N, C-alpha and C positions, 0 to 999 in steps of 0.2 A: 627270636630275640633272646640274647644271652647277656646276662649281667654277671660277668665272671670275676671272682676274686679267689685266686689260687686255691683250688681244691686240695685239702690235706695240709694247708700251710700251718695252721695252729698246731696240728699233731707233729709236723716236721720241726717247728720251733721248739716244742716241748722235748722232742727227742734230742735236739742239739743242746738244749739247756741241761738235760739230765746227763748227756754224754760228757759235757765239759766238767760238770760236778763230779761225776764218777771217775773220770780220768785223773782229776786233781788228787782225789783221795786214793785211788788205786796206785798211782805212781809213788805216792808217799809210802804206802804199805809195801809196795814192791821193793823200793830202795832200802827200807828198814829191814825187810826180811831176807834180802839177797845174801848178806853175809852168813846168815844162819843156814840158808839153803846150800850155799857153797860149802860150808863146813860139813853139813850132812853128806853132801855128795863126795867130799874128800874122804871122810871117814868110811863111807860105804865102799869107795874105790880101794882104800887101804885094806879094809876087812876082807873083802872078796879076794883081793890079791894075796892076802895072807892065808886064807882058808883054802883057796883053789889055786895052788901054785902052778905056774906054767901056762895059765890062761888069763893074761892081764886084760884081754878085751872084755871079759865079763864085768870086771870092776869098772872099766872106762864106760862101758855101755850103761851100767846101772847109774853111774854118776851123771852121765848126760841125761838119762831119763828123769832124774830128780830135778835137774836144772830146767829141762823142758817143761815139766809139770808146773814148776814155779812160774816160768814165763807165760804159761797158759792162763794164769790168773789175770793177765792183762786183757783178756777177751771180754767185751762188754756183756753183762748179764741180760737175761730175758726181760726183766722189768724196764730196762733201758731200750733194747732193740724193738720191743713191742710197739713203741710209739712210731718208729720208722716204718714198721710193717703196716701200721694203721694208716699212715700217710700214703704209702704206696697203694693200699687198697682203695682209698678215697679217690686217688688220681685215676685209677682204673675205672671206677664207677662214673667219674666225671666224663671220661672218654665215651662211655656207653651212652650217656645222656646227651652228648653233644649234638647228634643228628636231630634230636627233638627241638633243640634251640634253633637250628637252621630252618625248622618247619613252623616257627612261630611261638613255641613255648618259651617261657622265662625260666631259666635255670640259675639258681643261686647256690654258691658253695661256701662252706665254712662261715656260717653266720652265728652271731651271738644272739641270745635271747635276754633282753633287759631283765635284770633281777635274778638270773640263773647263772651258775658257773658253767654248765654244760653248753656245748655248741651244737648247731645243726650242721650235719655233714653236707646235706644237699636239700634244697627245696625246689620242687618241680611244679610249676604252674602251667597248666595247659587245658585243653578241652575237657579233660578228665576231672578238673578241679585243682586242688592243691594236695601235693604228696610230700610228706617229710620222709626222706630216705636216709637211713642210718647204715653206713657200710661196716661190715665185719670181715676182716681179712683172716679167715680161719683156715690155716694151711696144714694142720696136723695130719700126718699121713694116715689114711684109712678112717679118719673121723667123719661122722655124718651128723646132720641136723635132723632131729626127729622129735615127735611128741610121744610121751609115755602112753602106755595102753589105757590108763585111766583118764588121759587127757589133761592131767594136772600139771605136767612139767614139760618144758621145752628143753631138749638136750642137745648140746654140741659135744659129741663124743661122750666123755664121762662127766661133763660139766653142765650143771643146771643153768639155764639162761633166763629164768623168770624175772630176775632183777633187771636184766638187759631190756626185756620186753616192757617192764614197768617204766624204765627210764625213757624209752622211746615214746611211750604213751604220754608221759608227763611233758616231754618236750613239745609234742604236737599240741597238747592242751594249752600250754603256756604260750606258744607261738600264735595260736588262734586267738587267745585272749588279748595278746598285744595288738593284733590286727583289728580286733573288734573295738578295743578301747581307743586306740590312736587314730584309726582310719574310719571307724564306724562301719566296718565291713562284716556282715553276718556270715562268717566263713566257718567251715569245718575242715580239718586237715586229716588226711589219711596217713596212717603210720605204716612204713615199710622198712623191713630189714633186708638189705641186699648183701648176700654172702659171697665173698670171693674165696674160691678154693674148694671148700667142703661141699658135698652134695646135699641137697635138701629134700627130705621126704622121698616118696617114690617117683614123683613126677617133676621134681625141681621146684615145687612151690607148695606151701601149706599156710594155713591161717591158725594162729594161736592167740586166744584172748583178744580177738579183733585186730591183731597186727598181722599183716601179710609178710611172710618170710619166704624169700625166693633166691635162687641162684642169680647172681648179678647179671649174667649174660641174658637173662630172661626179662630183665626190668623194662627195657624199652618196649618190647612187644606187649608186656602186661599193661603198661600205661596206654598204649595206643588202642587196646581192645576195650577199654572202659567206655561206658556210655558218655555221650557228650552232655556236659552240664554248663560249660562256659563258652560264650562267644569269643571270637578273636579280640574284640574290643575289651571285654571283661578280663581276658587273660592279661592284656597289657596293663589295664588299670590295677588289677590285683598284684601283678608282678612288680610294678613300680612302687606300689604302696609297701609291699614286703621288703623291697630293696631299701626303702627309707626307714621302716620300722625295725628291721632286723639288720643291724650294722655288721660289717665284717668283724670276725672274731680276732683275726691276727692283725 
């Protein structure tokens, strides 16, 4: 059973909003600065032509390089494109979860938690219970996800991810509280971080501070291997309750 609401839609919407805002500002900066860039290019062309007589192509090439560099400022920065990358990662995870829905699980995507700004990327209700899955599209070349030797820090490459773990834990607690309060369901929600791109630990999966961190392609198998704690009827009951209590974010 699948109750689908566009995986990654809120991240895609945020990307489009930021892109529109950035384009408006960048075009204004580009047009204001273009005369200056053109003047610098012209002066550079003249200066090189004056100093290196007989080789005008050097000056023309340098001038074109200046103009090309200025045009390069129209490329969207990372803080904008990161939202598009996040949406793409969520859609990949949604595709990985889809077979579970065809086998009776309830899969919800991009859900809001009443009273919180953050959203739930994926909520998977099945025989394993309830799993809140947060997707991270970590694509930095050569970067790995690992726990420090003292066990105190989760690293993605050179970036500590303890705050990410705490956020996912908070989302799971809040979602469970909503279901208990609104539906009277005594539920616990497992927290999972599904990583697209980067390798995780030595075997593709690790546990940090109670949160399962795994390579996204291992997610479906991981859930299937968990012990059965919900009957098919309970899966449908809890899935429908979650669908009502946790509305679509976008």
